[in-house]
C-alpha positions in Angstrom: 102.4 102.5 94.7 106.3 103.6 94.8 107.1 99.7 95.1 104.9 99.1 91.9 106.4 102.0 89.7 109.8 101.5 90.9 109.1 97.7 89.2 108.2 99.2 86.2 110.9 101.5 85.7 113.5 98.9 86.7 112.4 96.9 83.7 112.1 100.5 81.4 115.6 101.7 82.5 117.0 98.0 83.3 117.3 96.4 79.8 119.0 100.1 78.4 121.2 99.8 81.2 122.3 96.1 80.4 122.7 97.5 76.5 125.0 100.1 77.9 127.1 97.5 79.9 127.2 95.8 76.3 128.5 99.1 74.5 131.1 99.8 77.1 132.4 96.2 76.4 132.2 96.8 72.7 133.9 100.3 72.5 136.6 99.1 74.7 137.6 96.7 72.2 137.2 98.4 69.0 138.1 101.7 70.1 141.9 102.7 71.3 142.4 104.3 74.7 143.1 107.9 72.7 139.8 107.3 70.8 137.6 106.4 73.9 139.1 109.2 75.2 138.2 111.6 72.9 134.8 109.8 72.5 134.5 110.4 76.6 135.4 114.3 76.0 132.8 114.6 73.8 130.3 113.3 76.0 131.6 115.2 78.9 131.0 118.8 76.7 127.7 117.7 75.6 126.8 117.0 79.1 127.9 120.1 80.4 126.0 122.1 77.6 122.9 119.6 78.3 123.3 120.6 81.9 123.4 124.4 81.4 121.3 125.3 78.8 118.6 122.4 78.7 118.1 120.6 82.1 116.0 123.3 84.0 113.6 123.1 81.1 113.2 119.3 81.9 112.8 120.0 85.7 110.6 122.9 84.8 108.1 120.4 82.9 108.3 117.8 85.7 107.9 120.3 88.6 105.0 122.4 87.0 103.0 120.0 85.2 100.7 118.6 87.8 99.8 121.8 88.6 98.3 122.7 85.4 95.4 120.3 86.3 93.7 118.5 82.9 95.0 121.8 80.6 98.6 121.2 79.8 98.4 121.8 76.1 99.4 125.6 76.9 102.1 124.8 79.3 103.5 122.2 76.9 103.4 124.8 73.9 105.6 127.1 76.3 108.2 124.2 76.9 108.2 123.4 73.2 109.0 127.1 72.1 111.7 127.5 75.1 113.5 124.4 73.5 113.6 125.8 70.0 115.0 129.2 71.1 117.5 127.4 73.1 118.3 124.9 70.2 118.6 127.6 67.6 121.3 129.4 69.9 123.4 126.5 70.6 123.1 125.5 66.9 124.9 128.9 66.1 127.4 128.6 68.6 128.2 125.2 68.3 128.7 125.5 64.6 131.0 128.7 65.0 133.1 126.8 67.6 133.5 123.9 65.2 134.4 126.1 62.2 137.4 128.0 64.2 138.4 125.1 66.1 142.2 124.8 64.6 142.5 120.7 64.8 140.6 118.6 62.2 140.2 115.9 64.1 138.4 118.0 66.9 136.2 120.0 64.4 134.8 116.8 63.3 134.0 115.8 66.6 132.6 119.2 67.4 130.3 119.3 64.5 128.7 116.2 65.6 128.5 117.3 68.7 125.8 120.0 68.0 123.3 117.1 66.7 123.9 114.9 69.6 123.2 117.9 72.1 120.1 118.9 70.1 119.0 115.0 69.7 119.9 114.2 73.4 118.1 117.1 74.9 115.1 116.9 73.0 115.1 113.1 73.6 115.4 113.7 77.3 112.5 116.2 77.4 110.0 113.3 76.0 111.0 110.9 78.6 110.3 113.5 81.2 107.0 114.5 79.8 106.0 110.6 80.0 107.6 110.4 83.6 105.5 113.3 84.7 102.3 111.5 83.2 103.3 108.5 85.2 103.7 106.4 81.9 106.4 104.0 82.6 105.8 101.5 79.5 105.8 104.4 76.8 109.3 105.4 78.5 110.7 101.9 78.9 109.9 101.6 75.0 111.6 105.1 74.3 114.9 104.9 76.5 115.4 100.9 75.4 115.1 101.8 71.4 117.2 104.5 71.8 119.8 102.3 73.8 119.8 99.1 70.8 119.8 101.7 67.9 122.4 103.5 69.1 124.9 100.3 70.1 123.9 98.7 66.7 124.8 101.7 64.3 127.8 102.9 66.7 129.1 99.5 67.0 128.7 98.6 63.2 130.7 102.1 62.3 133.7 101.5 65.0 134.1 98.0 63.4 134.3 99.6 59.9 137.1 102.1 61.5 135.4 105.5 62.0 137.4 105.5 65.7 135.4 108.2 67.7 132.9 109.5 65.5 131.3 106.1 65.1 129.6 105.9 68.8 128.6 109.3 68.4 126.7 109.3 65.1 125.2 105.9 66.7 123.9 107.8 69.7 122.4 110.6 67.5 120.5 108.2 65.4 119.5 106.4 68.4 118.0 109.5 69.9 116.5 110.6 66.7 114.8 106.9 65.5 113.8 105.9 69.3 112.0 109.7 69.1 110.4 109.2 65.8 109.2 105.2 66.8 107.8 105.9 70.3 108.1 109.6 71.4 106.2 111.6 68.9 102.6 110.6 70.4 103.5 112.2 73.5 103.5 115.5 71.9 100.6 115.3 69.7 98.9 118.5 69.1 101.6 120.5 70.8 102.4 123.9 69.2 105.1 126.3 70.2 103.7 129.0 71.7 105.5 131.5 73.7 104.6 131.2 77.5 102.6 134.2 79.4 104.8 136.5 81.1 104.0 135.5 84.7 104.6 131.9 83.8 107.8 132.3 82.3 109.0 134.8 85.4 107.9 131.9 87.6 109.8 129.2 85.3 112.6 131.1 85.0 112.8 132.0 89.2 113.2 128.3 89.7 115.1 126.9 86.6 117.7 129.9 86.4 119.6 128.8 89.8 119.2 125.2 88.5 121.5 126.1 85.4 124.2 127.3 87.8 123.9 124.4 89.6 124.0 122.1 86.8 127.1 123.8 85.9 128.9 123.3 89.1 127.9 119.8 89.3 129.5 119.0 86.0 132.7 120.5 87.3 132.5 117.5 89.9 131.4 114.9 87.5 133.2 116.0 83.9 135.9 118.6 84.7 138.3 115.7 85.8 138.2 114.5 82.0 139.3 117.7 80.8 142.3 118.6 83.3 143.4 114.4 82.6 143.6 115.7 79.1 145.5 118.7 79.9 148.1 117.2 82.2 148.1 113.6 80.7 146.9 112.9 77.5 143.5 111.8 75.9 144.7 108.0 76.3 144.5 108.8 79.8 141.2 110.0 79.6 140.1 106.7 78.2 141.5 104.8 80.7 139.8 107.0 83.3 136.2 106.8 81.4 136.2 103.2 80.7 136.4 102.6 84.6 134.0 105.8 85.5 131.4 104.6 83.2 131.4 100.9 84.3 130.5 101.8 87.9 128.7 105.4 87.9 126.4 104.3 85.3 125.3 101.1 87.2 124.8 103.0 90.7 122.6 105.8 88.8 120.6 103.2 86.8 119.5 101.8 89.8 118.8 105.1 91.9 117.1 106.4 88.8 114.5 103.9 88.8 113.4 104.7 92.5 113.7 108.3 91.9 111.9 108.1 88.1 109.0 106.5 90.4 109.5 108.1 93.5 109.7 111.9 92.6 106.5 112.1 90.8 104.5 110.8 93.7 106.1 113.1 96.3 105.3 116.1 93.9 101.8 115.0 93.3 101.3 114.0 97.3 102.4 117.7 97.9 100.3 119.4 95.5 97.1 117.5 96.1 97.3 116.4 99.6 99.8 118.5 101.8 103.5 118.2 103.1 102.5 115.4 105.5 102.0 113.1 102.3 105.2 114.2 100.4 107.2 113.7 104.0 105.7 110.2 104.0 106.8 109.3 100.2 110.1 110.8 101.2 110.8 108.9 104.0 110.1 105.6 101.7 112.1 107.0 98.9 115.3 108.0 101.2 115.3 104.4 102.9 115.3 102.9 99.4 118.0 105.1 97.7 120.3 105.2 100.7 120.4 101.4 101.1 120.6 100.7 97.1 123.5 103.3 97.0 125.8 101.5 99.6 124.7 97.6 98.6 125.7 98.7 95.2 128.5 100.3 96.0 129.7 97.3 98.0 128.8 95.1 95.6 130.9 96.7 93.2 134.0 97.2 95.0 134.1 93.3 95.9 132.9 92.2 92.3 134.8 95.0 90.6 137.9 92.8 89.2 135.5 90.3 87.9 133.6 93.0 86.1 136.5 94.3 84.7 138.1 91.5 83.3 134.7 90.2 81.9 133.4 93.4 80.2 136.4 96.1 79.9 138.9 95.8 77.2 142.4 94.3 77.9 144.3 97.5 77.2 142.0 99.4 80.0 141.7 96.9 82.5 144.8 97.5 84.9 143.9 101.4 85.3 140.2 100.8 85.7 140.9 98.1 88.7 143.2 100.9 90.1 140.0 103.5 90.5 137.1 101.5 90.6 136.5 101.4 94.4 137.0 105.1 95.1 134.6 105.8 91.9 132.1 103.2 93.6 131.9 105.2 96.4 131.6 108.6 95.0 128.8 107.1 93.3 127.1 106.3 96.1 127.6 109.2 97.8 126.5 111.5 94.4 123.5 109.2 94.3 122.1 110.2 97.9 122.6 113.7 97.4 120.9 114.1 93.8 117.7 111.6 94.4 117.3 112.1 97.7 118.7 115.4 99.6 118.5 117.6 96.6 114.9 116.9 96.4 114.1 119.1 99.4 115.2 122.1 97.1 113.1 121.7 94.2 110.2 121.1 96.5 110.9 123.9 98.6 111.4 126.0 95.4 114.6 127.1 96.7 117.3 126.6 93.9 119.3 129.0 95.3 120.7 126.7 97.8 121.6 123.9 95.0 124.1 126.9 94.0 126.1 126.7 97.7 126.4 123.0 98.1 127.3 122.5 94.4 129.8 125.2 94.3 131.3 124.1 97.5 131.6 120.8 95.9 132.9 122.4 92.4 135.6 124.4 94.2 137.1 121.6 96.4 137.0 119.0 93.3 139.1 121.6 91.0 141.5 122.3 93.5 141.9 118.8 94.3 142.6 117.9 90.9 145.1 120.5 90.2 147.2 118.9 93.1 146.4 115.2 93.0 146.5 114.3 89.3 149.9 115.5 88.3 150.5 113.7 91.5 148.7 110.1 91.2 146.8 110.4 87.5 143.8 108.9 87.2 143.8 107.5 90.8 144.1 111.5 92.1 141.2 112.2 90.2 139.1 109.5 91.6 139.7 110.7 94.9 139.3 114.1 94.3 135.5 113.2 93.2 135.2 111.0 96.2 136.0 113.9 98.6 134.0 116.2 96.7 130.6 114.2 96.4 131.2 113.5 100.2 131.2 117.0 101.2 128.5 117.8 98.9 126.4 115.1 100.1 126.9 116.6 103.7 126.2 120.1 102.7 123.0 118.9 100.7 121.6 117.4 103.7 122.4 120.0 106.3 120.5 122.8 104.3 117.8 120.8 102.5 116.2 119.9 106.0 116.0 124.1 106.6 114.1 124.5 103.1 111.8 121.7 103.3 110.7 119.5 106.4 112.7 116.0 105.8 112.4 112.7 107.8 114.8 111.9 110.4 118.1 111.1 109.0 119.8 108.9 111.4 117.9 105.5 111.4 117.8 105.7 107.3 121.2 105.8 107.3 121.8 103.1 109.9 119.5 100.6 108.3 121.7 101.6 104.9 125.3 100.6 106.1 123.7 97.4 107.4 122.1 96.5 104.4 125.2 97.4 102.4 127.8 95.8 104.8 125.5 92.4 104.5 125.6 92.5 100.5 129.4 93.0 100.0 129.8 90.3 102.8 127.7 88.0 100.7 129.2 89.1 97.2 132.6 88.1 98.5 131.1 84.7 99.8 129.3 83.8 96.3 132.2 84.7 94.4 134.5 83.1 95.9 135.4 80.5 93.1 138.8 80.2 91.5 138.9 82.2 87.8 137.0 85.3 86.6 133.9 83.7 85.1 130.2 84.6 84.4 129.0 81.9 86.8 131.1 83.3 89.7 129.9 86.7 88.9 126.6 85.8 88.5 126.6 84.0 92.1 128.3 86.4 93.8 125.7 89.2 92.6 122.8 86.6 93.6 124.3 86.2 97.2 124.6 90.0 97.3 121.2 90.9 96.3 119.2 88.1 97.8 121.0 89.2 101.3 120.4 92.8 100.3 116.5 91.7 100.2 116.6 89.4 103.2 118.3 92.2 105.1 115.8 94.8 104.1 112.8 93.3 104.4 113.9 92.6 108.2 114.2 96.2 108.6 111.3 96.9 106.3 113.6 99.7 104.4 111.0 101.8 102.1 108.2 99.7 103.2 109.4 96.6 101.4 108.3 94.1 103.9 105.0 93.9 102.7 105.2 93.7 99.0 107.9 90.9 99.5 105.6 89.1 102.1 102.7 89.3 99.5 105.0 88.0 96.8 106.2 85.0 99.1 102.4 84.1 100.4 101.7 84.2 96.3 104.5 81.4 95.4 104.3 79.4 99.0 101.6 76.5 98.8 99.1 76.2 101.5 98.9 80.0 102.6 95.8 81.0 104.3 93.0 83.6 103.6 94.3 85.2 106.6 97.5 85.3 105.5 96.7 87.1 102.3 94.2 89.3 104.1 96.8 90.4 106.6 98.8 92.1 103.9 96.0 93.8 101.9 97.1 97.5 103.2 100.5 97.3 101.3 101.3 100.1 99.4 
């Protein structure tokens, strides 16, 4: 079931992911580095506010919806009421901040940040509802339409000359219009109503520690941009964000596909069939997450120069190449932590441990940024991010195993490292042609992906062998019924 759901979500998230790469190519050509830097700073600030104020609500929805049985209306009504309450508070604080900010350029940017935060938070809440209901097709329509609308409007406004305002306006329009087109039906009949006191206490007990955790996670993923702006300038932020936004979302996209499909299955198994079933699902999830993380990082490191030359605007390329390998490794470690090891804390309803692991990572990242950015600029920021995520991953693995029974770790990591090594070597072999071209990039990617699939099948990473062999026997002429019947027990 996991492989099938992951395939659905790969399509659902893959198309928007490609659109986002197109957006990076467009905006690094239409915006100057300082304009792209301001845009990146707004996104980082909105990301912090979204994580602290609203993300716990999305996780509450995802974690507790299945526990309601068939009667989910009252639960969703409570989620709706909590969202509106938080939205009202955010609007007041954000509006005052925009009015009082001394710089007129940033006044306009902060004024746009408020509706961007609200539309993004509500949009993502709708995505989580569809995900919890195991509805990948509506999920894909909602996410895909948002990406296309946001880029179309943002690119047009950037071409007109609105600078950093253009992509922000595109995102606001994308979130709002996509929800009206494809997300409204998911909330049909739901009216806001304050949750019962006992239910609210349980949700807050689960969610409030996560708020601190998300703030600490932002220190690792977003504070470097503000520190670069403080120590250097907004143009440095733009150069750093261009490379970061090329690499980090690419790996996150692949891992979120697996996690989006896997986590509801783990929760469903735990709530309905017990811890043994949940642990079996976790083993499959962990093998896939770790193997995809390291394979994707290896591909990006090897193919990075081609990607940068073909996608990122010329003004940003030199700086992007300097930090791309470090960001790729950091992205892999961040993904393994967030999409596998941290699941233990959610399943065990022990959000306090996330605060500990997140606090360690945030402290290390902040201190390293203070020293490394003045010394090495954007390379220092990238190295600080790598060290912080590496240590955070190790802490999460250690403490998570004490909260919820997790599968054995060593064999999973050995399989993942082998898949990553072979993928990187195959990418280098396939892209060995001269010049930066889409043909070289495509051949390199094809070699790497086919090699990763071959090794993963041989090692049966995440139970992938039987689905792959079933596809092989389907397309192979002359297969026998006995061959087909031998794989009927596939997940």
